[in-house]
N, C-alpha and C positions, 0 to 999 in steps of 0.2 A: 451949485450941481443938484439933476432934479434925483431924486429918491428913484430905485430901483426896487418894483415891488417883487414881494413874495411871487407872486404869478407870473413873474417875469420869466421868457424860457431861459436856460443855464446859457445859450448862446450870447443871450443879451447882457446876462450877468456877468458873466466874463470878460464881454467887452468893456462894460463901466469898469471892473476890477483892473483890468490893461491900462484903461486911462487915468485911472488913480496913480498909478504905478508910473505910466510916463510923469503926472504931473511930480510925485513925489521926490523923483530922481531931477527936479530942477531945483538945485541947492539955494535960488533965488526964493522960493517962496516963505513968508513969514512964519515963524513958531506957531502960531496960531493955526493958520489954515493947514500946515501940514499934519497938525495934531490932528485938525478936523477930517481931512483927506485921511487920516491912516485910519481913524475908528469907521469911517465908511468902508476902508478898504478892509477890514475886521469882521466887519457886520457882513458884508458881501464873501467872504472868503465864506462863513459859517453855513451861511446860507447855500452855496456852493456844493459846499462838502455835503450837506444834508440833503441837495438834493441827486449825488452822484451815488451816495449810500442807499437811495431809495431805488435808482434807475438799477444798481448791482442787486438788490435784495430782489426787486422784480425779476431779472435774467436769470439770476438763480433758482425762483421759484418756477417760473417759466422752463428752465429746463430739468427741474426735479418731478416736472409733471403733475403740478397745484393749479390747473386753471380755475379752479373753484373761485379762489382768492384773488380779487382784482386789487391791486396795489397803484396806487396815485402817487406822483412825486411829491405831493403835501404829506403824507403819511409819514417823511424821511424824519419828522421832529418827534412822534413817538416811539419811545423806546419799544422793543419786542414785547410785545404782550399786552401792554395799554390798549386802551382803546376797540376793545373786541368785546363783543356782550357776554 
């Protein structure tokens, strides 16, 4: 299964995660393959969570009227206050 890069859209990552879940629901998978898929699913889940948190933060800042600071989805991995000059 091809890896989904961090730059892939949230929709593409969600689709990949859904595919993994469908495969894991197949009880005929060997244990090794199930574990590998589970690991990929956890990684995708964490990336999705970070992306959604970044989007939520961006919306909150826009609603608060902080247009001077642009937030990208890649900024989700940085804890609040880090990475600023």
